[in-house]
TIVEX-350494 format. One record per residue (C-alpha): residue number from 1; residue in three letters; chain; z, x, y. Coordinates in Angstrom, 3 decimals, m for minus. Layout:
BEGIN
<bagu NUM; "ALA"; "A"; <Z; X; Y>>
...
This chain:
BEGIN
<bagu 1; "MET"; "A"; <116.814; 65.153; 116.131>>
<bagu 2; "LYS"; "A"; <115.542; 68.499; 117.346>>
<bagu 3; "PHE"; "A"; <117.337; 71.160; 119.373>>
<bagu 4; "PHE"; "A"; <115.473; 72.802; 122.257>>
<bagu 5; "LEU"; "A"; <116.724; 75.559; 124.537>>
<bagu 6; "ASP"; "A"; <116.049; 74.939; 128.231>>
<bagu 7; "THR"; "A"; <115.698; 78.503; 129.463>>
<bagu 8; "GLY"; "A"; <113.347; 81.377; 130.161>>
<bagu 9; "ASN"; "A"; <115.917; 84.062; 129.435>>
<bagu 10; "ILE"; "A"; <114.939; 86.283; 126.516>>
<bagu 11; "LYS"; "A"; <118.509; 87.446; 125.794>>
<bagu 12; "ASP"; "A"; <119.767; 83.860; 125.553>>
<bagu 13; "ILE"; "A"; <116.942; 82.968; 123.184>>
<bagu 14; "GLU"; "A"; <117.484; 86.075; 121.052>>
<bagu 15; "ALA"; "A"; <121.167; 85.152; 120.750>>
<bagu 16; "MET"; "A"; <120.461; 81.578; 119.607>>
<bagu 17; "VAL"; "A"; <117.441; 81.941; 117.306>>
<bagu 18; "PRO"; "A"; <119.342; 83.714; 114.466>>
<bagu 19; "LEU"; "A"; <121.642; 80.677; 114.207>>
<bagu 20; "GLY"; "A"; <118.744; 78.732; 112.731>>
<bagu 21; "ILE"; "A"; <119.219; 75.677; 114.934>>
<bagu 22; "VAL"; "A"; <116.560; 76.269; 117.590>>
<bagu 23; "ASP"; "A"; <113.447; 74.124; 117.153>>
<bagu 24; "GLY"; "A"; <111.756; 75.162; 120.390>>
<bagu 25; "VAL"; "A"; <112.126; 76.085; 124.041>>
<bagu 26; "THR"; "A"; <111.430; 74.217; 127.260>>
<bagu 27; "THR"; "A"; <110.760; 76.045; 130.484>>
<bagu 28; "ASN"; "A"; <109.800; 75.180; 134.042>>
<bagu 29; "PRO"; "A"; <108.663; 77.227; 137.059>>
<bagu 30; "SER"; "A"; <112.216; 77.450; 138.451>>
<bagu 31; "LEU"; "A"; <113.607; 78.832; 135.201>>
<bagu 32; "MET"; "A"; <110.752; 81.320; 134.873>>
<bagu 33; "ALA"; "A"; <111.198; 82.474; 138.489>>
<bagu 34; "ARG"; "A"; <114.752; 83.607; 137.671>>
<bagu 35; "GLU"; "A"; <113.440; 86.132; 135.152>>
<bagu 36; "SER"; "A"; <111.782; 89.452; 135.927>>
<bagu 37; "GLY"; "A"; <108.246; 90.295; 134.876>>
<bagu 38; "ASP"; "A"; <105.002; 88.389; 134.423>>
<bagu 39; "PRO"; "A"; <105.809; 84.740; 133.518>>
<bagu 40; "ARG"; "A"; <102.882; 84.500; 131.114>>
<bagu 41; "LYS"; "A"; <103.866; 87.647; 129.244>>
<bagu 42; "LEU"; "A"; <107.364; 86.218; 129.075>>
<bagu 43; "LEU"; "A"; <106.019; 82.988; 127.579>>
<bagu 44; "LYS"; "A"; <104.232; 84.978; 124.882>>
<bagu 45; "GLN"; "A"; <107.498; 86.787; 124.090>>
<bagu 46; "ILE"; "A"; <109.301; 83.469; 123.798>>
<bagu 47; "CYS"; "A"; <106.624; 82.154; 121.427>>
<bagu 48; "GLU"; "A"; <106.980; 85.225; 119.216>>
<bagu 49; "LEU"; "A"; <110.756; 84.744; 119.072>>
<bagu 50; "VAL"; "A"; <110.919; 81.009; 118.480>>
<bagu 51; "GLN"; "A"; <107.808; 80.257; 116.417>>
<bagu 52; "GLY"; "A"; <108.161; 76.636; 117.508>>
<bagu 53; "PRO"; "A"; <106.990; 74.482; 120.441>>
<bagu 54; "VAL"; "A"; <107.377; 76.236; 123.805>>
<bagu 55; "SER"; "A"; <106.860; 74.043; 126.867>>
<bagu 56; "ALA"; "A"; <105.094; 75.763; 129.762>>
<bagu 57; "GLU"; "A"; <104.803; 73.774; 132.988>>
<bagu 58; "VAL"; "A"; <101.852; 73.761; 135.371>>
<bagu 59; "VAL"; "A"; <102.489; 74.308; 139.084>>
<bagu 60; "ALA"; "A"; <99.337; 72.677; 140.464>>
<bagu 61; "THR"; "A"; <99.670; 69.173; 141.903>>
<bagu 62; "ASP"; "A"; <96.054; 68.018; 141.543>>
<bagu 63; "ALA"; "A"; <94.417; 66.993; 138.274>>
<bagu 64; "ALA"; "A"; <91.734; 69.702; 138.343>>
<bagu 65; "GLY"; "A"; <94.324; 72.408; 138.978>>
<bagu 66; "MET"; "A"; <96.624; 71.109; 136.235>>
<bagu 67; "ILE"; "A"; <93.739; 71.014; 133.760>>
<bagu 68; "ARG"; "A"; <92.700; 74.570; 134.636>>
<bagu 69; "GLU"; "A"; <96.280; 75.875; 134.341>>
<bagu 70; "GLY"; "A"; <96.864; 73.870; 131.184>>
<bagu 71; "ARG"; "A"; <93.893; 75.467; 129.458>>
<bagu 72; "GLU"; "A"; <95.040; 78.935; 130.526>>
<bagu 73; "LEU"; "A"; <98.589; 78.324; 129.303>>
<bagu 74; "ALA"; "A"; <97.430; 76.860; 125.987>>
<bagu 75; "ALA"; "A"; <95.294; 79.948; 125.399>>
<bagu 76; "LEU"; "A"; <98.369; 82.199; 125.557>>
<bagu 77; "ASP"; "A"; <99.678; 81.160; 122.150>>
<bagu 78; "SER"; "A"; <99.220; 78.353; 119.642>>
<bagu 79; "HIS"; "A"; <102.911; 77.378; 120.119>>
<bagu 80; "ILE"; "A"; <102.475; 76.515; 123.797>>
<bagu 81; "VAL"; "A"; <102.886; 72.868; 124.801>>
<bagu 82; "VAL"; "A"; <101.632; 72.230; 128.335>>
<bagu 83; "LYS"; "A"; <104.061; 70.325; 130.554>>
<bagu 84; "VAL"; "A"; <102.647; 68.162; 133.358>>
<bagu 85; "PRO"; "A"; <104.402; 65.870; 135.868>>
<bagu 86; "PHE"; "A"; <104.161; 62.117; 135.299>>
<bagu 87; "THR"; "A"; <102.142; 61.475; 138.440>>
<bagu 88; "LYS"; "A"; <98.718; 59.870; 138.793>>
<bagu 89; "ASP"; "A"; <97.046; 63.283; 138.688>>
<bagu 90; "GLY"; "A"; <99.378; 64.372; 135.908>>
<bagu 91; "VAL"; "A"; <98.319; 61.422; 133.742>>
<bagu 92; "LYS"; "A"; <94.653; 62.322; 134.337>>
<bagu 93; "ALA"; "A"; <95.346; 65.916; 133.347>>
<bagu 94; "CYS"; "A"; <97.345; 64.766; 130.318>>
<bagu 95; "ARG"; "A"; <94.428; 62.710; 129.045>>
<bagu 96; "THR"; "A"; <91.854; 65.464; 129.541>>
<bagu 97; "LEU"; "A"; <93.986; 68.180; 127.976>>
<bagu 98; "SER"; "A"; <95.078; 66.063; 125.030>>
<bagu 99; "ASP"; "A"; <91.481; 64.969; 124.394>>
<bagu 100; "GLU"; "A"; <90.626; 68.686; 124.188>>
<bagu 101; "GLY"; "A"; <93.256; 69.151; 121.482>>
<bagu 102; "ILE"; "A"; <95.825; 70.783; 123.745>>
<bagu 103; "ARG"; "A"; <99.400; 69.662; 123.160>>
<bagu 104; "VAL"; "A"; <100.973; 68.107; 126.242>>
<bagu 105; "ASN"; "A"; <104.330; 66.691; 127.283>>
<bagu 106; "VAL"; "A"; <105.323; 65.058; 130.558>>
<bagu 107; "THR"; "A"; <108.185; 65.572; 132.978>>
<bagu 108; "LEU"; "A"; <109.506; 63.862; 136.131>>
<bagu 109; "ILE"; "A"; <110.021; 60.497; 134.448>>
<bagu 110; "PHE"; "A"; <112.486; 58.405; 136.447>>
<bagu 111; "SER"; "A"; <111.994; 54.831; 135.230>>
<bagu 112; "THR"; "A"; <111.725; 52.853; 131.994>>
<bagu 113; "THR"; "A"; <108.181; 51.832; 132.961>>
<bagu 114; "GLN"; "A"; <107.142; 55.467; 133.266>>
<bagu 115; "ALA"; "A"; <108.821; 56.205; 129.940>>
<bagu 116; "TRP"; "A"; <106.979; 53.323; 128.247>>
<bagu 117; "LEU"; "A"; <103.616; 54.443; 129.650>>
<bagu 118; "ALA"; "A"; <104.228; 58.014; 128.538>>
<bagu 119; "ALA"; "A"; <105.256; 56.860; 125.052>>
<bagu 120; "ASN"; "A"; <102.192; 54.627; 124.804>>
<bagu 121; "ARG"; "A"; <99.901; 57.501; 125.717>>
<bagu 122; "ALA"; "A"; <101.714; 59.729; 123.229>>
<bagu 123; "ALA"; "A"; <101.106; 57.203; 120.443>>
<bagu 124; "ILE"; "A"; <97.363; 57.229; 121.157>>
<bagu 125; "ILE"; "A"; <97.314; 61.028; 121.200>>
<bagu 126; "ALA"; "A"; <99.332; 61.239; 117.977>>
<bagu 127; "THR"; "A"; <96.905; 58.957; 116.141>>
<bagu 128; "ARG"; "A"; <93.935; 61.091; 117.171>>
<bagu 129; "ARG"; "A"; <95.762; 64.312; 116.460>>
<bagu 130; "ARG"; "A"; <96.706; 63.372; 112.909>>
<bagu 131; "LEU"; "A"; <93.002; 63.119; 112.174>>
<bagu 132; "THR"; "A"; <92.136; 66.526; 113.644>>
<bagu 133; "ASP"; "A"; <95.239; 68.713; 113.288>>
<bagu 134; "ALA"; "A"; <94.854; 69.225; 109.554>>
<bagu 135; "MET"; "A"; <91.263; 70.378; 110.020>>
<bagu 136; "PHE"; "A"; <91.777; 72.937; 112.765>>
<bagu 137; "ARG"; "A"; <95.071; 74.196; 111.325>>
<bagu 138; "ALA"; "A"; <93.284; 74.870; 108.037>>
<bagu 139; "VAL"; "A"; <90.583; 76.807; 109.908>>
<bagu 140; "PHE"; "A"; <93.164; 78.748; 111.936>>
<bagu 141; "ASP"; "A"; <95.033; 79.642; 108.740>>
<bagu 142; "ASP"; "A"; <91.813; 80.827; 107.107>>
<bagu 143; "ILE"; "A"; <90.915; 82.969; 110.137>>
<bagu 144; "LYS"; "A"; <94.356; 84.590; 110.180>>
<bagu 145; "LYS"; "A"; <94.275; 85.196; 106.428>>
<bagu 146; "SER"; "A"; <90.702; 86.542; 106.409>>
<bagu 147; "ARG"; "A"; <91.292; 88.856; 109.352>>
<bagu 148; "ASN"; "A"; <94.917; 89.672; 108.589>>
<bagu 149; "VAL"; "A"; <96.071; 88.789; 112.107>>
<bagu 150; "PRO"; "A"; <99.160; 86.856; 113.308>>
<bagu 151; "ASP"; "A"; <97.213; 84.579; 115.664>>
<bagu 152; "VAL"; "A"; <93.630; 83.540; 116.384>>
<bagu 153; "ASN"; "A"; <91.627; 84.694; 119.400>>
<bagu 154; "ASN"; "A"; <91.124; 82.524; 122.481>>
<bagu 155; "PHE"; "A"; <87.552; 81.776; 121.377>>
<bagu 156; "TRP"; "A"; <88.802; 79.835; 118.356>>
<bagu 157; "LYS"; "A"; <91.522; 78.084; 120.354>>
<bagu 158; "TYR"; "A"; <88.947; 76.735; 122.758>>
<bagu 159; "LEU"; "A"; <86.616; 75.663; 119.943>>
<bagu 160; "ALA"; "A"; <89.543; 73.665; 118.546>>
<bagu 161; "ASN"; "A"; <88.782; 71.164; 121.315>>
<bagu 162; "ASP"; "A"; <86.088; 69.996; 118.885>>
<bagu 163; "PRO"; "A"; <87.395; 70.555; 115.323>>
<bagu 164; "SER"; "A"; <83.995; 69.942; 113.734>>
<bagu 165; "THR"; "A"; <82.401; 72.663; 115.902>>
<bagu 166; "LEU"; "A"; <85.339; 74.960; 115.120>>
<bagu 167; "LYS"; "A"; <84.946; 74.459; 111.374>>
<bagu 168; "ARG"; "A"; <81.153; 74.823; 111.383>>
<bagu 169; "THR"; "A"; <81.202; 77.955; 113.559>>
<bagu 170; "TRP"; "A"; <83.915; 79.696; 111.546>>
<bagu 171; "GLU"; "A"; <82.235; 78.959; 108.205>>
<bagu 172; "SER"; "A"; <78.931; 80.301; 109.541>>
<bagu 173; "ILE"; "A"; <80.344; 83.457; 111.105>>
<bagu 174; "LYS"; "A"; <82.515; 84.139; 108.058>>
<bagu 175; "GLU"; "A"; <79.419; 84.010; 105.831>>
<bagu 176; "VAL"; "A"; <77.118; 85.969; 108.156>>
<bagu 177; "MET"; "A"; <79.623; 88.738; 108.903>>
<bagu 178; "ALA"; "A"; <80.713; 89.253; 105.289>>
<bagu 179; "SER"; "A"; <79.788; 92.548; 103.635>>
<bagu 180; "GLY"; "A"; <76.275; 92.466; 102.144>>
<bagu 181; "ALA"; "A"; <73.142; 94.597; 102.411>>
<bagu 182; "LEU"; "A"; <74.582; 95.631; 105.784>>
<bagu 183; "ASP"; "A"; <78.169; 96.833; 105.903>>
<bagu 184; "PRO"; "A"; <80.663; 95.178; 108.308>>
<bagu 185; "LEU"; "A"; <80.497; 98.043; 110.843>>
<bagu 186; "VAL"; "A"; <76.713; 97.799; 111.176>>
<bagu 187; "LYS"; "A"; <76.958; 94.019; 111.586>>
<bagu 188; "GLU"; "A"; <79.602; 94.351; 114.288>>
<bagu 189; "MET"; "A"; <77.487; 96.889; 116.177>>
<bagu 190; "ILE"; "A"; <74.455; 94.590; 115.972>>
<bagu 191; "TYR"; "A"; <76.617; 91.718; 117.236>>
<bagu 192; "LEU"; "A"; <77.822; 93.954; 120.062>>
<bagu 193; "ALA"; "A"; <74.264; 94.914; 121.018>>
<bagu 194; "VAL"; "A"; <73.145; 91.275; 121.131>>
<bagu 195; "SER"; "A"; <76.255; 90.343; 123.149>>
<bagu 196; "VAL"; "A"; <75.411; 93.041; 125.703>>
<bagu 197; "SER"; "A"; <71.834; 91.750; 125.923>>
<bagu 198; "ASN"; "A"; <73.048; 88.161; 126.392>>
<bagu 199; "GLY"; "A"; <75.653; 89.184; 128.976>>
<bagu 200; "CYS"; "A"; <78.599; 87.630; 127.104>>
<bagu 201; "GLY"; "A"; <81.633; 89.481; 128.468>>
<bagu 202; "TYR"; "A"; <84.041; 87.861; 126.020>>
<bagu 203; "CYS"; "A"; <81.802; 88.666; 123.039>>
<bagu 204; "ILE"; "A"; <81.352; 92.267; 124.187>>
<bagu 205; "ALA"; "A"; <85.139; 92.749; 124.331>>
<bagu 206; "SER"; "A"; <85.724; 90.977; 121.026>>
<bagu 207; "HIS"; "A"; <83.062; 92.784; 119.019>>
<bagu 208; "THR"; "A"; <83.749; 96.172; 120.588>>
<bagu 209; "ALA"; "A"; <87.316; 95.797; 119.327>>
<bagu 210; "ALA"; "A"; <86.110; 94.603; 115.907>>
<bagu 211; "ALA"; "A"; <83.584; 97.442; 115.625>>
<bagu 212; "ARG"; "A"; <86.206; 100.038; 116.555>>
<bagu 213; "LYS"; "A"; <88.532; 98.548; 113.959>>
<bagu 214; "ALA"; "A"; <85.726; 98.886; 111.403>>
<bagu 215; "GLY"; "A"; <85.241; 102.567; 112.298>>
<bagu 216; "MET"; "A"; <82.957; 102.792; 115.324>>
<bagu 217; "THR"; "A"; <83.497; 106.060; 117.213>>
<bagu 218; "ASP"; "A"; <82.888; 106.739; 120.918>>
<bagu 219; "ALA"; "A"; <79.705; 108.579; 119.986>>
<bagu 220; "MET"; "A"; <78.461; 105.617; 117.950>>
<bagu 221; "PHE"; "A"; <79.305; 103.241; 120.803>>
<bagu 222; "GLY"; "A"; <77.336; 105.422; 123.207>>
<bagu 223; "GLU"; "A"; <74.273; 105.390; 120.945>>
<bagu 224; "VAL"; "A"; <74.479; 101.614; 120.469>>
<bagu 225; "MET"; "A"; <74.535; 101.155; 124.252>>
<bagu 226; "ALA"; "A"; <71.629; 103.598; 124.694>>
<bagu 227; "VAL"; "A"; <69.501; 101.848; 122.070>>
<bagu 228; "THR"; "A"; <70.383; 98.407; 123.468>>
<bagu 229; "GLY"; "A"; <69.485; 99.451; 127.007>>
<bagu 230; "MET"; "A"; <66.254; 101.104; 125.898>>
<bagu 231; "ALA"; "A"; <65.227; 98.106; 123.784>>
<bagu 232; "ASN"; "A"; <65.821; 95.708; 126.661>>
<bagu 233; "GLU"; "A"; <63.797; 97.890; 129.016>>
<bagu 234; "THR"; "A"; <60.809; 98.305; 126.689>>
<bagu 235; "ASN"; "A"; <60.965; 94.607; 125.715>>
<bagu 236; "ARG"; "A"; <60.541; 93.647; 129.373>>
<bagu 237; "LEU"; "A"; <57.703; 96.142; 129.864>>
<bagu 238; "ALA"; "A"; <55.850; 94.894; 126.762>>
<bagu 239; "ASN"; "A"; <56.292; 91.282; 127.842>>
<bagu 240; "GLY"; "A"; <55.335; 92.025; 131.439>>
<bagu 241; "TYR"; "A"; <52.128; 93.848; 130.471>>
<bagu 242; "ARG"; "A"; <51.464; 91.322; 127.691>>
<bagu 243; "VAL"; "A"; <50.745; 94.181; 125.305>>
<bagu 244; "PRO"; "A"; <48.770; 92.975; 122.250>>
<bagu 245; "ILE"; "A"; <50.309; 93.687; 118.839>>
<bagu 246; "ASP"; "A"; <48.726; 96.640; 117.038>>
<bagu 247; "PRO"; "A"; <46.956; 95.734; 113.778>>
<bagu 248; "ALA"; "A"; <49.084; 98.348; 112.008>>
<bagu 249; "PHE"; "A"; <52.185; 96.327; 112.882>>
<bagu 250; "GLU"; "A"; <50.858; 93.112; 111.354>>
<bagu 251; "ARG"; "A"; <52.166; 92.245; 107.914>>
């Protein structure tokens, strides 16, 4: 048996957690509405306090909306379990989210038939998850250990929808970004420049933060942006004019 608090109140949770009996927290939109502040920031606070499953319920009533909200909620913290209603659209959302590796539970069950259907779906999900959980948890643990961070970025959480892609991508980036002939700061600035050229907003934010952590100053950032912009401009001009390569450049 597990003990879950049904609340969104931080003070209540803080009072109970030290007792060592709280396994997780369940919330719903009504409970969250009673508390002040941004509900999603509050959910992150709850996750930090409990370090166990925290149910966060969607408010959409259509499958597409539930799936969109579910992905957003799951990205808040690895402890989030998305709660959906046991309706036709809720079952659709449950399947899609669970197939993506997002933990889901269901609410609004009023009959034994509904309970049986929910349990049957849970058994299918559990079988699949046992095969993939160990893999992506191992990758998450390695990311946190390698980067000395308490949680992984949203990028890795979304890649966990396909554990094999998650594992392959992390192993590759870990090898490529390791210190070598180029130091980590130079590699991060190169990654930033390429991200700017490719127009990847997420990558720009991520690698700007990583480069600053590695020692990039405002002046260095400015020069990286200037070089990136200049390179893109001259690349387009050279391609547009179809400029032939000088013999001196041939090797």
